N, C-alpha and C positions, 0 to 999 in steps of 0.2 A: 480305241486306236483301230485305224483301218490297217488291214493286213499288209504287209510288205511282200513282193513276189518273191524276196530271197533274204538270206540273213543280212541284217542291215549292218554296216562296217561303220562303227563310231570312233571318229577319229580325236586323238588327245596329245597332248605334251605330256611329257614321261614322269613330271615331276609329283612327287607324293600328292600335294593338294590339287593339280588337274586329273590326277587318275582317280581320287576320290569324288570329283566333281561329277566325272565323265560316269563312273560307277551308278551314282546315284540317278543319273537320266537313263543310263543303261537298263536299270531295274525298272524305271516305270515304262520303257517302251517295250519290255517285256522278254521272253527266253529268246529269241532268235534274234541274237545282237552278237556281235565279234568287235570287242575294243580292241582298235590299232594304236600303238603309241608312235608318236612323231617326234623325233628329235629335232628341235629349231636352234636358229644361230642365237638367240637369246638365251636357251639351256646352254649350249656350247661357250660361249663367250663370259668373261669373269669382268669384262668393262662395263663402267658406267651405261646405263640404258641410253642415257644422251649422248653417247659417242658411238654408238653401234645403230642409231636410227629409230631409238625410242621404243615403246611397247610393242608397236607394230612388228618388230621382228619376233614376237611369238606367235604373230597370226601366220605369217607370209607361208611357210612351210605345211602349215593346215591347208591354207586354201590352195597349194599347189596340189596337194593330196586328192583334194577334192575335184580339182580340173581336171586331173590327169585317171579320176576313176579309181583310183587307189582306196578312198573312203568313200560313203555316203552322207555322212553329218561330222561335221566339225563341231566340236565342245569349246566355247572361248568363255574367259573370263570377259563380260563384255566391255569393262574399262579398257581393256587390251586395243580393241577394234579403232582402226582408224577411222576418222567421220565420213571419208570418200567411200562411195559406193564402190563394191569390186566387180567388175564385169562377169556377167555368168555366173555369179553368186546370190544369195539371197539370206536373210534371216527369217528362218521359218517360224521361228519362238522363241520364245524369252519366257522361260518358267517362273515361279513364283520367285521372290527376291529373298535373299537373305538380308539380314541386319545389314545397312549400309555403312555402318559408323566405323571410324578409326577407334583403333583401343592401344591402351598403354601397357607393356609390359616390363616392369621394371623390380630393381633389387629391393629385398626387406620389406616389398608389398607397399611401396609408396606410389603416391599419386603423383601427378604432373606436378601440380601446386606445392608439393613436400619435396621435390628434389632439390637440393643444393644449389645455389648458381655453380655454374662451371661442369654441373654434371655433363659427362658424355652420353648423349641419346642418339641411336642411329635410326637411319631413315635413308630409303633409296628413292624416294619422292622429292620432286623439288617442290611439289605443291606443300608435301608436310615439314617440309626444312621451311620453307617461307612462313608459312603459319606458325611454326613454333619460334621462329625470330619476333614475330609479330607479337606474342605476348608478351615479351620483355622480360621474360623470367632468368636471363643471362645463363641461359642453357650453352653447352656445345654440341652444336649440331653436325654428326659425323655421316659421311656417305658410307652407304650398306648394300651390299648385294646378296644374293644367296636364299636358299630355301627357308621355309618357315623355321623347321629345325636349327639351321646354321645359324639365324638370327635370334632365335630365342637361346642358344647355347652360349652365343657371346655375353648376354647376360647373366647366366649362370654360371659361367668362367670368369666373371669379373672383368672381361676387357671393355665392357659398357655398363653404364649404368641402367640403361634402360631403353628398349626400340619402341618404334610406333609402326604400326600395320593394321593391315583390315581386319576388323572384328570377325568378318565373314569368314574368311580362312580360317583362323581358330575354331571357332563355331562346325565348320564342315570337317575339321580334323578332330574333332572330339577334343580339343583345348582350351575351350573357352575358360575355364576356370583359370587358368595361366593371366588372364588379363588382370591386372590391378587396378586398372579403371578404363571404362568404356567411356569415350572422350565426347560431350556434347558437342553436336554440330554448330552451336554456338561459339565454342573454343575452335573447333576444327571442321570446318565443311568438307565432306568427302569430296574423293574424286568423281567427275561425272559417270553413271552407271555403275559407281562400287557395288559390289556385293549380289550384283546382277549375272546372268548367264547368257549369251548369244549362242542359239542353234543354228547352224549354218548349213545349207545343202546348195546343189546346184539348182541353178533358176527356173530349168527344165524340167526337174526331176517331180513330177507330180506324185509318184507312189512315196517318195520322201518326205514331200510337203503332206500330206495326208496322214504319215504316220506321226510327224511331229506336231500334228495341229491340238491335238488333246492337250501337250504341256504347255499351250500357251495361256498367259497369266495377261489377262487385257490391262488391269493397272500397273502392273510391272511395267509392261510395254508401253504405255503411256508417260510414266513416271522417267524412264529411262530418254524416250524419245524427246522430252523437254529439256533434259540435261545435255543430252547429245546435240541437239540444235542449237541450244545454246554455246556449245564448245567449238560446232562448225562454226557460227557466226561470229564467233570472236576469231576465227581463222587461226586457232591454237592447238597445238598439238597435244598427244596423251600425256605429255612431261611438262607440261606448261603449269606454272602455278594456278590454276583454274579450281576453284570449287564449285559443286553444285549438287542440289537434294532437293527431289520432286517428291511432293505427296499428294496423293489422291483423297478428296473428301467432298462430301454431298454439299451442293449448293443450296441457295435458298429456295430454288424451285424444286428440289428434289433430283438435280442432275447429278452429275459429277464433273468436278473441278479439279484443277491441278494448281497447287501451290508451289511454286518454283522460288527458291533462294538460291543466289550466285555469288561466286568472289572473285576477285582477280589480286593477287598480292605479290608485291616487288619482293624480288628474291632474297633480300636483306632485311625482310619484313618492314622496313620504314615507312610504308604507306600502304593503303588496302581501299578497293571498292567493293563495297557488298550491299546488295539492293535484293528484291523479292520482287514478284509480279504474279498475277493469278489469271485464270481464263479456263474456259470449257474444255474437258478434257477430250471433245473431238477435236482440238486445236492444240494438241500438246507441242507439236514444231513451233507453230507461232507465237505460243508463250515462250518460248525458247529463246526465237529470234527477236522477241520485242525486249526480253531482260537485256540481251546481249547488246543491243542500240542502246538501251539506257546506262548500261555499265561503261560503254564505250564513251558516251556523253558526258560521264562523269572522270573520265581520265584513266579507263582500264588499259586501252591501247599503249599509253605512254608506260604503263607499268609493266605489260609485257615485254616491250621494247627493251625495259631496262634490265631482264632477267634472260635476255639472250645473248 
């Protein structure tokens, strides 16, 4: 890591998961790091994300702290970032990605297929809700906000039969063992960039860029680029019922290839469009745009329109 001219101020949301993620990054950056907690509108409000502007509300306060030079680096869950670029700010690094799949935490150790019809399953994600409805299991999907502890407590207390949340969060908090099932992407295609972190700094801060460069994972960055390019080309927000998952593999010529799966699901689960595409890792953005065009040609825009 290149030496930073002074203590590197790393900004984070105040939640336990955000602090845990940020501490991991801070430990990698070295001893001359100060962690700065920033309270966001999303943390203050108990309203549904769709009512307060989507998951971008978690990002605005951190970006403001960057621009105002109160922090040098902002650590985000990448899936929270709007697809539009922010003036004066750049993603300097995407570290190695945690497991991107969704996970079920259910009473009595049950799997999704074992939950009786009518079981109350909590989620704060329109994408997860739509995909749960599409499985046709007769589950009662219940809107849910709150941190990981709050969500899991609702199952332990019997208020809910199960919750669906990101497996990456459970793993980072050391609670992966509480998952009763890790959901196959064939059932539940994750949100674009789920499990990935984005490290942002001011676009003109060469020292911060240099400090963060060693943490960048090229494969993770390309996979996320393909997923977010698809999301942007669909002109869908973070809370839209869009799933995407890219994997990097070796192609027949020994180069690196992106394999991208994408889906759009009607909010009531009555219909879905699901396709895949491949292309060179060097054209990850293009793979995402092409798959978005194919999804739209198959009716994805109509499904997204019906969910708003």
